[in-house]
C-alpha positions as CSV (number, residue, x, y, z in Angstrom):
1,X,19.9,11.0,-60.2
2,X,18.5,11.6,-56.7
3,X,18.5,7.8,-56.1
4,X,22.1,7.6,-57.0
5,X,23.0,10.4,-54.6
6,X,21.1,8.7,-51.8
7,X,22.7,5.4,-52.5
8,X,26.2,7.0,-52.4
9,X,25.4,8.7,-49.1
10,X,24.2,5.4,-47.6
11,X,27.3,3.6,-48.8
12,X,29.6,6.2,-47.4
13,X,27.8,6.6,-44.1
14,X,25.7,3.5,-43.2
15,X,23.3,3.7,-40.3
16,X,24.7,1.9,-37.2
17,X,22.9,-1.2,-36.0
18,X,20.7,-0.6,-32.9
19,X,19.2,-3.1,-30.5
20,X,16.4,-2.8,-27.9
21,X,14.8,-5.3,-25.6
22,X,11.3,-4.0,-26.5
23,X,9.6,-1.7,-29.0
24,X,9.7,1.4,-26.7
25,X,11.7,2.9,-24.0
26,X,11.7,1.2,-20.6
27,X,8.7,1.9,-18.5
28,X,6.3,2.4,-21.3
29,X,4.4,-0.8,-20.7
30,X,2.0,-1.2,-17.7
31,X,-1.0,-3.5,-17.4
32,X,-2.9,-0.8,-15.4
33,X,-4.7,0.4,-18.5
34,X,-6.1,-3.1,-19.1
35,X,-7.2,-3.2,-15.5
36,X,-9.1,0.0,-15.8
37,X,-10.9,-0.9,-19.0
38,X,-11.7,-4.4,-17.7
39,X,-13.2,-2.8,-14.6
40,X,-15.4,-0.7,-16.8
41,X,-16.6,-3.9,-18.6
42,X,-17.5,-5.4,-15.2
43,X,-19.3,-2.2,-14.1
44,X,-21.3,-1.8,-17.3
45,X,-22.2,-5.5,-17.3
46,X,-23.6,-5.1,-13.7
47,X,-25.5,-2.0,-14.7
48,X,-27.0,-3.8,-17.7
49,X,-28.0,-6.8,-15.5
50,X,-29.6,-4.5,-12.9
51,X,-31.8,-2.6,-15.4
52,X,-35.5,-3.3,-15.4
53,X,-37.6,-2.6,-18.4
54,X,-40.5,-0.3,-17.8
55,X,-44.1,-1.1,-18.7
56,X,-44.6,-1.3,-22.5
57,X,-47.2,1.4,-22.4
58,X,-44.9,4.1,-21.0
59,X,-43.3,5.4,-24.1
60,X,-41.1,8.0,-22.5
61,X,-39.8,5.5,-19.9
62,X,-39.1,3.0,-22.7
63,X,-37.2,5.6,-24.7
64,X,-35.1,6.5,-21.7
65,X,-34.5,2.8,-20.9
66,X,-33.4,1.9,-24.4
67,X,-31.2,5.0,-24.5
68,X,-29.5,4.1,-21.2
69,X,-29.2,0.4,-22.2
70,X,-27.6,1.2,-25.6
71,X,-25.1,3.6,-23.9
72,X,-24.1,0.9,-21.4
73,X,-23.8,-1.7,-24.1
74,X,-21.7,0.7,-26.2
75,X,-19.4,1.5,-23.3
76,X,-19.0,-2.2,-22.4
77,X,-18.1,-3.2,-25.9
78,X,-15.6,-0.3,-26.4
79,X,-13.9,-1.0,-23.1
80,X,-13.7,-4.7,-23.8
81,X,-12.0,-3.8,-27.1
82,X,-9.6,-1.4,-25.4
83,X,-8.8,-4.2,-22.9
84,X,-8.0,-6.6,-25.7
85,X,-5.8,-4.0,-27.4
86,X,-3.9,-3.3,-24.2
87,X,-3.4,-7.0,-23.5
88,X,-2.3,-7.7,-27.1
89,X,0.3,-5.0,-26.9
90,X,1.7,-6.4,-23.7
91,X,1.7,-9.9,-25.1
92,X,3.3,-9.1,-28.5
93,X,5.6,-6.2,-27.6
94,X,6.6,-6.5,-24.0
95,X,6.8,-10.3,-23.2
96,X,9.8,-12.0,-24.8
97,X,10.8,-15.7,-25.1
98,X,12.8,-15.5,-21.9
99,X,9.6,-14.9,-20.0
100,X,8.2,-18.2,-21.2
101,X,10.8,-20.0,-19.1
102,X,9.3,-18.6,-16.0
103,X,5.7,-18.6,-17.2
104,X,5.1,-21.5,-19.6
105,X,1.4,-20.7,-19.6
106,X,2.0,-17.1,-20.8
107,X,0.6,-17.6,-24.3
108,X,-2.4,-19.6,-23.1
109,X,-3.1,-16.9,-20.4
110,X,-3.1,-14.1,-23.0
111,X,-5.0,-16.1,-25.6
112,X,-7.8,-16.9,-23.1
113,X,-7.8,-13.3,-21.8
114,X,-8.2,-12.0,-25.4
115,X,-11.1,-14.5,-25.9
116,X,-12.7,-13.3,-22.8
117,X,-12.6,-9.7,-24.1
118,X,-14.4,-10.9,-27.2
119,X,-17.0,-12.8,-25.1
120,X,-17.6,-9.7,-23.1
121,X,-18.2,-7.7,-26.2
122,X,-20.8,-10.0,-27.7
123,X,-22.7,-11.0,-24.6
124,X,-23.8,-9.8,-21.2
125,X,-22.3,-12.1,-18.7
126,X,-21.1,-11.2,-15.2
127,X,-19.3,-14.5,-15.1
128,X,-17.2,-13.7,-18.1
129,X,-16.6,-10.1,-17.0
130,X,-15.3,-11.3,-13.6
131,X,-13.2,-14.0,-15.4
132,X,-11.7,-11.2,-17.5
133,X,-10.8,-9.3,-14.3
134,X,-9.1,-12.4,-12.9
135,X,-7.2,-12.9,-16.2
136,X,-6.0,-9.3,-16.1
137,X,-4.9,-9.7,-12.5
138,X,-2.9,-12.8,-13.4
139,X,-1.3,-10.9,-16.3
140,X,-0.6,-8.0,-13.9
141,X,1.2,-10.3,-11.5
142,X,3.2,-11.9,-14.3
143,X,4.2,-8.6,-15.7
144,X,5.4,-7.1,-12.4
145,X,7.2,-10.3,-11.5
146,X,9.3,-10.0,-14.7
147,X,10.4,-6.6,-13.3
148,X,11.0,-8.1,-9.9
149,X,8.5,-5.8,-8.3
150,X,5.6,-6.4,-6.1
151,X,2.9,-4.1,-7.3
152,X,-0.6,-4.5,-5.7
153,X,-3.6,-5.1,-8.0
154,X,-5.9,-2.3,-6.8
155,X,-9.4,-2.1,-8.2
156,X,-11.2,1.2,-8.3
157,X,-14.6,-0.4,-7.4
């Protein structure tokens, strides 16, 4: 009975068709969050690379070392994953086929950036962390160019 009433209401008053150029209101998307998290990946990678293991006999120093190391690794991996999520949202929700005309390498750029996020999660490489920052900067420039705005890429560190 309820289904019949709902069907009748829908047939008498159908929902109007709506259209949007993106999945959210204008201004929601911004590559800044990917820049911030990618910077954290670079920072944690540098901190890990700069660490020196204490002598094996110093139990307290080893515990502190491993605690700090594990925290840096956890943060690096979490931030790399957040960077990947932010980039994938931009790629799949913001960028449209019309953007491919101006940026034919758009898909390749995002795919490689996402792969760099994965690499930064599973290894400790300053080279890959810096390449990730470069990829995020390239995406930043592409994004703001689609809005016909010149927004500086400013790093916190």
